[in-house]
N, C-alpha and C positions, 0 to 999 in steps of 0.2 A: 449181905449175901454170904452164906457160910462157905468156907473153903476147907471142908472136911477132908479126911483122908480119901484119896482117889484110888481107883483101880491100879493106876500106874505106881503109886506109892506102895501098894500091897505086893506088887509083883516085880518091882525093880531090884536089882542087886544093891547091896548096902552102899551108902555114900562114902567117899573117901573122907579122911579126917581133914576138916577145915575149921580149926579152932578160931575163936575171936582174936582179933588183933589186940594184943595187950602190952606191946612195947613199941616205942617209936621206930619207924622204918624210913628208909630212903630207897628210892628206885628211879628208874628212868620214866616209868609210866604207872599211873594208878588207874585201874578200871573200876568204875562204880557200877555194880550190877553183875551177878553171876548167873545170868540167863544165857541163851544161845549166842547173842551178840557179844556179851562181855567175855564169856569163856572161849569162844572162837578167837576173839581178838587177843586174849591173854595167851592162848596156846601159840598163835602165830607170831606174836611179839617175842615170846620166849624162844621159839625156834629160830628167830632172826637174831638172837643174841642180846635182846633187851632185857633188863631187869624189870619185873612187873609185879605189882601187888593188886589183887582183885578183892574188893570188899563188897559184902552184901548183907542186908538186914537179916536174911534167913540163912540160906545156904544154896549150893548149886541146884538150879531148877526149882527153887522154892516158889517162884511166881508162876506166870502163865507158861513159861518154858517147860515146866514139869507138869502142867495141868491141861494142856491143849489136846486136840484129837489125835496127835501123832501122825498127821497126814503130811507127807513130804511132797509138796506141790511145786511144779514149775510155773513160772510166769507171775505176772502181776494182775491186778484187776483191769488194767489197761491192755488193749490188744497191741500187737506189734505196730500196726499202721497208726493207731492212735498215738503211740509213743513217738513215732516219726513226725507226726503232725505237731506234737507239743514241743519236742526238743530239736527238731531238724533231722534229716535223714541219717547223718553220721552218728550223732549222739543217740538218737532214738534206736538205731540198730544195735549200738553197744549196750544200751540198757536192756533191750529185748533179749539179746544173747546172754547177758549176765543173769537175768531172771530165768531164762530157759535152761541155763546150765547149772543153776543153783542146787538142784537135787544131787547132781554129780559131786559137788563139793562135800555134801553130807556123806554120800556113799564112800568117797575116798577117805574121809576122816575115820569112818567106822572101820573100814578095812585096814587102814594103815595103823590104827591104834587099837585094833581088835576090841572094839566096844561092844559089849554084850547088851543089846537093846532090842532084840527080836525083829531086826530089819527084814522086811519083805519088799521086794521090788515088784509090786503088784499092779500098778497102773491106777489111774483115777478116772472115774466117770462123773462128769458134770451134767447132772440129769435135768433136762428141760421140762418144766411143768406144763408147757403148752406149745402150740405150733409156732407162736410168735417168738418164744425163747429159742426154739430149735432153729428158726430162720436166722436169728442173730448169731447163734453158734456156728452156723454154716460158714459165715464170713470169717470168723475167728479161726476156724479149722483151716480154711484156705490160706490164710496169712501164715500160720505156723507151718503148714505143709510146704509152702513156697520157700520157707527157710530151712527145709530139711528135717523138721521135727517129726517124731513118730506120733502124730495126732490125726485122728479121723473122726468122722461122724457115724454114730450108730443109730439106726432107725428104731421105731417103736418095738418091733418084735425082738430084735437083738438085745435092746436095752432091757426088756422084760426078762429075757432068758438070763442075762448076766446079773440082774439085780434080784430076781425072784419076786418082782412085783410089776404089775402092768399099769401103774399109775402115772408113768411118765411118757411124754411124747417122743422121746429119743434122748441122746446124750452125746456130748463131746468126750471122746475116749483118748486119754493122754498116757502113753506108756512110759513116760519119764518118771512118773510118781511112785511113791512107796509108802510104807507104813512102819511105824516103830513105837516102842515105849518111850515117850518123850522125856520122862524123868530119868530113865536109865541112860538115855543118850546124853542128857545134861551132866549126869554124874560121871559118865565116861569121858566127856570133854574135860571136866574138872580134873579127873585123874591123869589124863594125858597132859594137861597144862602143868600139873604138879611135877610129873616126871620130867618135863622139859625145863623145869627150873622156876616156874612162876610160883608165887605165893597166893593162896586163895583162903580168905578168911570169912566164914559165916558169922552170924550174930554180931555183925559189925556195920551197922547202918552209918552211912556218911552223913554227918550232922552239919558240917560247915565246910565251905570251900573258900580258901583265901589265897589271893595272889601274893607271891613273895618274890618280888624282883623279877627274876627271869624264870620263875617256876611257880609251883602251887603247893599248898598244904591242905590235905584232906583230913579232917578231924572226925574220929569216931568217939564212942562213949569212953573208951579206955586208953586210946593212943591216937597218934596221927601219922600220916605218911607224907613225906616231903619228896616231891617229884618235879620233873621238868614238863611232863605232859599228863593230861587227864582225859579219859574217855568216859562220858556219861552214857550208860547203856541200860537204862531202867524202864523203858517202854511204858507199859500200862501202869507201872508202879512209880512213875515219876512224881516227885514231890517238890517242895519249895527250895531245894538245894541251890538251883540257879534261877533267878527271877525270870518269869515268863515262860519257862520251858513246859511246866505242867499245864499251863493255859493254852499251849499250842496244839495239844491233842485232846481227844475225848476218850477217857478210859471206859471200857465196856466189859461187862462180865460175859464170858463165854462159858456156858454151862453144859454139863454132860451127865448122862445116866448110863448105867450098865446093868444088864441082866446077870443072873446066875448062868453058868454054862448051859447052853441049850441042849435038850435031848437031840439025839442024832436025827430023828425023823423031822424035827422042826428046823434044826440047823441046815439040813440039806436044801431047804427052800429059801434060806436067807442068804443073799449075796453069794450064790453059787459060783460066780465068776471070780470071787476073792478080791474085788477091787475096793479101794476107798472111794467114798461118794460124797459129793455135796450137790445141792440142787439150786434152782433159780428162783425159789420163792422170795418174796420181799424180806421175810425173816427166814433166812435159809436154814436148812437142815444139813447136817453132815454126819456120816455114819460109816461104820466098819465092823468087822468081826475081830475080836481079840484072839490071840493064839489059843486061849482056852475055850473058844467057841462062845464067848459072850457077845451079844449085840451091844455095841457102844453107840449111843445116839446123842448128838449135841446140837445146840442152836445158840445164836446170839441171845443173851438174856437181858438183864437189867443194866441200866446205865448208873444206877445207884444201888440201893439195898432194898428195893421194893418187892415185897411178896414173893420170896424165893420159892416157897412151897408150890404156889400156883405155876411158876415158871418151870419147875421140875416136872410138874404134872403135865404141862403143855408138851414137853419133850416126850414123856412116856406115852401120852395119848397119840402123838405123832407116830411113834414107833409102831403102835398097835394098828393104826390106820394103814400103814404101809405093809405091815406083816401081821395079819390077824392071828397067825399061829403062835405069836409070843404073848397073846393076851393072858395066858395063865402063868407066865414066867415070873419068877421072883426077881425083884429089882434090888440088887445088892449094893450099888454104889450111886451116889449123886455128889457132884463136886463142881467147883467153878474156879476160874482164874480171870485176871483182868488183861485184856488186850488193848492196844492203842489204835484208835482210828484217827485219820487225818481227813481234812475236808475234801481233798481230791483223791483219796485212796492211794496215794503214793508215799513211800517211805521218805524220811527226812534225814539228811546229814547236815548238821549246823556247825559252823566255825564260830563259837561263841566269844572267844577272846584268844589272844596268842597262847598256843599250847593247850587250848581247851576245846574239845569237840563233843558233839552228841550225835547219836545214831538211834533212831526209833521210828515207830509208826508203820508197822507191817500189815495192819488191817486184816489180820487173820491168816496171813501167809508166812508166819514167822519161822517155822522149822527150817525151811531151806533158805529163805531170804535173809533171816537174821544171821544164820551161820555164814553165808557167803559175804554178807555185809561186814560182819566182824573181821573176816579175813581181809577184806578190801580196806577197811579203816586201819587195820594194823599195818598194812603195807604203806598207807599214806603217812602214818605216824613215824615209820622208819625212814621213808624216802622224802617226804614232803612233796611228792609228785601228785598233783591233782588228777593226773591221768589214771592213777590207781583206783579212783572212785568212779563207779558207773554213773551215779547221779551227781549232778553238780551241787556244790554247797548251796543251801537255801537260807535266805534270811529268816531269823526267828520272828514269827508274827503271831503273838498271842491272839486267840480268837475273841472277837468282840462279844461282850456279855457272856463270857465263858461260864460264870456261875449260874446263869439261867438256862444253859443248854441242856443240862440233865433233865429237868422236869419237862421241857419241851420235847426232847427226844424220847422220854418215857411215853408221852402221849402219842407221839408218832409211831413208836414201836407197837403200842397196844392197838392202834388203828391198823397198822400193817398186818398184825396177826389176825385181826378181824377180817380184813380184806382177803387175806390168804384163805381163811376158812370159807368165806362167801364164794370164793372162786374155785372151791373144791380142793383146797389145800389139806394138809395132813395133820394139823394141830388144832387146838381149840383156844379161844381167846381167854 
């Protein structure tokens, strides 16, 4: 799957200087991964007075943090009541509150550090493809409303007016959500971390991790970092640095396409409400307008590197089915990044060894959840208080037959796209 230059890379402010690590370093903490989790953690650690070195194979936002849809969403895939049933009333309520408040963490950082990333606090429509999906959303809306969240149900007519398409049965409308340029946001976090005293080094893949008495040594191609604590924050780009971690998640390509700026008469009928959107198809679509008036449409794509041209075509055709007015538009961009799925769609925090933790698995909700999780893990690294973490530490459990999961999931995804099409969905197989 190609990871060509994205719309976000073309429109983001320049990245701060993050040269490769080329001399040995010592610090309190080494953060491996300069995405939202790692940069948020590095920033908050530095603000707490800890010396921190963040290393990444590319640079700030090089992975999916800079390549996602830029939708700042509240909540998890689980409803608040489901979380209470899974974790108990007290812990479940804490997790729901943490996930519900996660966009606010993003907004606060952007305001406090004056990050130029095109933020709009525009709200999110989770569009229901049929009456059954709308019925399920009604229960979720009631749960969030009971907790004081600005969430409500929109019927078919209101949804059509807000989206500019009548193809959905209704939607859950969540006013906590927003939109931004994710690469610009990642670069802004990196700049803020640098100003706070953190060191951030791109072009510095962590190649080896060795325990050294009461600490750790993280080796890169040119130098090493000797630290007391390590945070692994590599999400969909997790490799074999720590045994079994890569096998605990399934990396999935999330792919997007973007039109040229739409003419005014076309743009007026596309997302006139200005919301960010995702829907309830088996292979969900997510879409928004960019500040320049481009339609940006995305979907979950390949689990490996299978037929990327057909997958990009799938997303473009989905856009035209929703918005026939864009049929003549020029498609200027197509790009992808790898997100990490977990078997139960919940993030993971692992205590892998003394002084070594990992945080990953946001299942497509990474802008807000990864930012908030990075802050929470930083607080744990500083205090050692498990109460700083919303989710309890989870044991590391590599998925059985992990190597066979990609081909099986590829077949399931292709079947899901076909079922969506047969059910009147908006893409082609």
